[in-house]
N, C-alpha and C positions, 0 to 999 in steps of 0.2 A: 504493500500500500504506500509506504513512504517513497519508494522508488518511483511509483506512478505519480505521486504529487510533485516530486522533484523534477521529473520529466515535464510535467505540466507547467511548472514555473519557468523552465528553460525554453519552452516552445515559443519561438519568435512569433509564429502566426496565431497565437492564442486569441480567441475571440474575447471581447470584453465589453462591458456596459460602461459607456463614458458618462461622466458627470457633467451635467449642464446647469447645476444649481438646484438644490432641493431644500427649501426653507420649511422644514417640518417642525422646527423648534422655535416658532415665533411666540414671544411672550404675550400672554393675554392681558397683563396689567403691569404697570411699572410702580415704583415706589410712590410716585405722586398720586396714584389712584387708591392708596390704602388709607383707611380711616384709622389713624394712630391711636386716638382715644378709645375707640371701640375694639381695637385689636388687643386682646387680653389673654393672659394665662390665668385660669380660674381653678382654684383648688382649695385645700383645707385652710389656707392662710388668706382667703379672700381672692380678689381679682387685681392683677397687676398689669398695667398697660405696657406694651412692648417698648423697649428702648429704641429710639430712632436710629441708633448706631447698629442695632442687631438686625433690623429688617432687610437692608440691602443684601447682606450675605445670604439670607434665606431665599430670596427671590432670584438671585444671580444665577443665570443658566450656565455660566462658565466659571464659577468660583468654587472654592473648597467647602462652602457651607458655613453656617454660623452655629449659635447655641442659644436656644430659646427654651428656658426651663421654668416650670411653675414652682414657686416657693411653697414649702410645707412645714408646719410646726413640728418640733421634736415629739416623738411618740405618736405620730399620726397613725390611725388605723386604716385598714384597706378601704378604699373609696374610689371616687371618680375624679379625674383631672381633665380639664378641657383647655384647648388652645383655640381661640376664636380669631379667625382672620377676616376682618370686615373691610368692605369697599365703600368708597364715597358714593358710588352709583352702581347699578346692576352691571355685572361683568359677564360678557358672553364667553363661556369657558368650554374648551374642547376636552381637556384632560389635565391632570396634574400628577407630579411625582413628589412624594413626601418621604423624607428619611427621618425615622422616629426611633430613638433609643428608649425603649419602654422597660418598666420594672419586671422583675421575674414573675412568671405566672400570670401576666396581665394580658388583656385583649385590647386591640385598638380598632376603633370604628370611625369612619368619616361620614359627615352629614353636611347637607347644604340647606340654607334657610329658604323656606318656601316663599313664593311671591306675595301671598296674602298674610304672612306673619309679621309681627311687629319688629322693627329693626332696633337694635342689632341682633336680636335673638337671645332668648333665655335658654341655656343648655338644659334646664330642668323640664322644659315643655317639649316633650317628644313630638307632639302633634304639629309643632312649628317647623320640624326638620325632616328632610328627606334623606334616607340612608343611601349611601353610594357604595357600590360593590368595588372592592379593592383586590388586586393581586399582590401578594406578599412575597418578596425575595430578600431574605435576611432581614435587615432593618428598613427596607424600602417598600413603599406601597405605590403601585400604579393604579390610577383611577381614570377611566374614560367616561365621559358624560354622554347623555343622550343628545341627539341632534337638536340644534337651536336652544341649547341649555343656557340659562342665565341665572345669577343669584347675587344677593347683596352680601352674603357671608358664608364662610366655610367653618366647620367645627371638627376638630380632632379630639376624640374622647378616649381616655384610657380607663379601664376598670380592672379590678381584681388585684391590685398591688398598692402598697403604701408608699412605694417609691415613685416620685413624680417623673413623668417622661421628659425627654429633651428632644426638641425638634431641631434637626441639623440643616434641613433643606425643605423648601416648599416651592417647587417650580410650577408655574401655571402656564399652560400652553393654549394657544388658539386652536391648533389642530387637534382632532380627536384621535390621539395616539393610543393604540390598544396593544397590550403585550400578548403575543401569540405563543410564547415559549411554553406555558402550561398546557397548551393543546398539542404539543409536539411529542415525538419519541426521540430520545437521545441516543446517538451512536458516537463512539470515540475511540481514539488510540489508547489502548490499555496495556501497560507493561506489568512487570512483576510488582505486586503489592499496590497496584493502582486501585482507585475507588470507582464505584458504580456511577456512570455518567447520568443516570436517571435522577440523581440527587439534585442536579441543576434544575430539572423540570419541577421538582418539589420545593424549590426555593433554597436549596443547600449548595454545597460546593463539590468540586471534582478535582482529582489529581491523577495524572496519567500513570504515575509510578510512585513508589515509595521505598524507604530503606528496609533492608532485611534486619534480622535480629541483632546483627552487629553494627547497625547504623550505616551500612554501606549500600550504595546504589549499584545495581547490576548494569543498567543502561547508561550510555554516554549522555552528556548534557544536551539540552535542547538547543538547536542551532539551525542554520540554513541547510546543513547537510544531514541533520537528524531532526526532521520536522515532527511536530505533533499536531493532531487535528481533532476537531470536535464538530459534530453535525447534528442539526435539528431537522427532523423529518415529520411532515404532516401527512395525514391520510389523503387530503386533496390540496391542490396548488393554492398558495396564499399570496396576496399582494403585500410586499414588504417595502419599507422606505427608510428604515433606520435601525441601528443596533446600538444597544448600550452594554458595555463590557466592563466588568471589574475582575481583574486577573493579574497574572504576572507576565502577560504577553505585551511586549514592547513594540515589536514589528510583526504584523500579521497581514494576511490576505483573506478576502471573502470570495466564495464561489457559489453560484446558483445552479441547482440541478436542472438539466434539460433532457434527461433520459426518459425511458419508457415508464408509464405508470405502474407497470408490473415489476420493474427493476428495483432491487435493493440499493439505495444510494451508497451504502457503505462498500459495496462490491462493484460499483460502476467504474467504467473506464474513463480515461482522460477526456474523450470527446463528449461525454455526457455532462461535463461541467463547464460553466461559463463564468469567467472572472467578473466580479462586480467592483467597479472603480468607485470609491467613496471619498467623501470629504470629512475631515475631522471637525465636528462642531464644538467639541470640548475634549481636553486631555490634560490630565495632571498625574504626577507621579508621587508616591510616598516612598518610604524606605524599601518596601518589599513588593509593591504591586502598582499597577497602573489602572486608572479609571478613565474611560473615554466614551464619547458618544459620536457615532458617525452617521452620516446621511447619504442617500443616493436616490436617483430617480426610481420610482416604484418599479419593482421587478416581481413578476408572479412566478412562483416556483414551489415545488413540493419539498425541497430540502435546501438548507443553507449550511455551507461548510466554512468553518473558521480554521485556517491553517496558520499555526504559530511558527514564525521564522526565528525570532529572538526573544528572550525573556528579559525582564527587569527585576533584579540585577542580571547582567549578562551571564549566559551559559549556566543557568540554574539546572540542577539535575532533573527537576520535575516541572511540567507545565501545570498550572493551577488556574481554575476558574471559579469565582464566587458568584458571578452573575453573567448571564448571556441572554439578554432580553432582545427578542426580535419583534420590532414594532411595525404595525400597519397603521396607516391613516384611514380611518373609517369613512371620512367624508360625510355623506348623508346616509350611509348604511346603518341599519339597526345594530345595537350591541349584540354580540354573539351570546348564545345561551351558555350557562356554566358547563364546563367540560367534565363529563363523568367517566369516560373510558379512554383516557389518553395513554393507552398501552399498546404494545405490539400485538399483532393478530394472535400470537401464541401466548400472550400474557394472561393474567388472571384478574378477575373483578370480584370484589366483595360487596354484597348488599345486605343490609340489616336494618331493623326498625327499632326505634326507641319509644317506649310508651310515655305518654304525657309530655312529649317533647315540646319545649317552648317554640313559639312562632319565630321565624327569621333566625333560627339557630345557624351559626356558621363558625367553623373552627377546624379542629383536627382531632385525631385519636391516636393512641399508642397501641401498637400491635406487638405481641410477644409470642414466641413459639417455645415449646418445651424441648430442652436439649435431650440428646440420647441418654446421657447419664445425669442423675440428679446432682445439682450443685447450687450454691448460693446465687442470689440475684446478680446478674452481670449486664452492664449497659449494652453490651454487644447483642444481647437477646432482644433488644427493643428497637423498633423503627417508628419514626414519627411520619405519618402520612396524612395527606389532606382528605377530608370527608366532604363530598359534594352533596348538599341538601336537596331532597326532592319534595314530594308531597306526603302527607300523613305520617310524618316522622321517619320516612325512609331515607337512608343515606347510601351513597355509592362511593367506592374508593378503588383506585388502581393499585394493584399489588405487583411490584416489580418481580420478575423471575429470579433475580439475584438473591431475594430474601429466602428462597427455598420453600419447602412445604411445611405448613403449620396450620393448626386448627383450634387454637386457644387464644382468647383475647382478654386483655386486662380491664381497661376502663376507657371512658370517653368523656372529654370535657368540651363544652360548647361555650364560646365567648359571645356574649350577647351585648346589646346596647347598654344595658344597665346592670352589670354584675356578671357572675360566672355561675353556670349550672353544671354540676358534676353528677354523673350517674354511673355507679359501678356496673360492670358487665361481666358475665362469664358465659360466653357463647360456645356452643359446640358445633356450629354450622361449618361445614367444610368450605374452603375456598374453591370456586369453580373456574374452569377455563372459559374464555369467551364463547358464548353460544351454548354452553351446557346448562342443563336444568339444575336448580339448587338441590343440594343433597337432602335426602329425606331423613 
């Protein structure tokens, strides 16, 4: 595979998509459009207006972010914390990206003030706010709004923790950017002691290789002659116009798949890939990783491949990705339905029901399997997986093949708008492959 990729890079006649300018990160509002007095952090210590010096860093699309934290008195109990971002007039909003460092065991929910609600909005009045669906990747939340959406205020609410959250970034976009990564299947270059690429789909991280028991790496460092790659594959072609990447990739290329619908992109030949020429909208480096956003004219493809040529710092032994968000500009299209079965055709799907489940439950559950030999609790026996809510308390979850076979489940926690609902579970239902009937 790496020889094929290297040959692809050296091919002089390689077809490519040329950039002619793609402004997909147009800001929806500037600092001058924010109502500073009504933009407040609200918690156990009352309401504090945002400092004028803090706001620009939060909104800056090309900055390192800021720090907006709600004050809380010593000995505060678990409760709700709110950050309200208020506008001088209604803002037409397409999407936003928020980076929130939340307390342990907490849940974060985003809401928008309804048009008929009293400005600037009371966080305690649920009827005045519209809940916005968010895609979570690490500490980052992607929210795409409905077409022709406008509001006077946004609200970020944390529940379930006594530790107040800190908002590092709140980028507001005119375009309706939607993160398609959770709808994809991940395929990647995996060497000895590498991790499951599906972790990126679930909002976690991936590493192509790792050290052995002696702390040594078997494979050579990542470089232009020892490439590493990561691919997102969708069931149907998707229109893409931007990528957001948090990794140790310093120099990389993007390729769009143009092969047969029946072909597996991971096994495709060079001629099935077309290089995507992009423009960096934002890039910054820390000590051990690089964060960047790139844009390109919309390309419709069933798979997008990231080829890592060089790491930061240079010649790291392993390639690492903490976020690989593939973004589409929805335009006037409706918001996609929640994805319940983003797994390979030979993957597994778990369905279960929860009695007396609260409305609008959204969150995750922890799955564990019994080891062959009895032993004490081990974190390696647990996997955190997203649970997609349906109707009548039914939830669906994608189970990666790499987790193996298991049929015992521990508990489930739902993060709600106002508090946390926990229900212990002890299910004996077997996990079924796609298309099979549930076990009796």
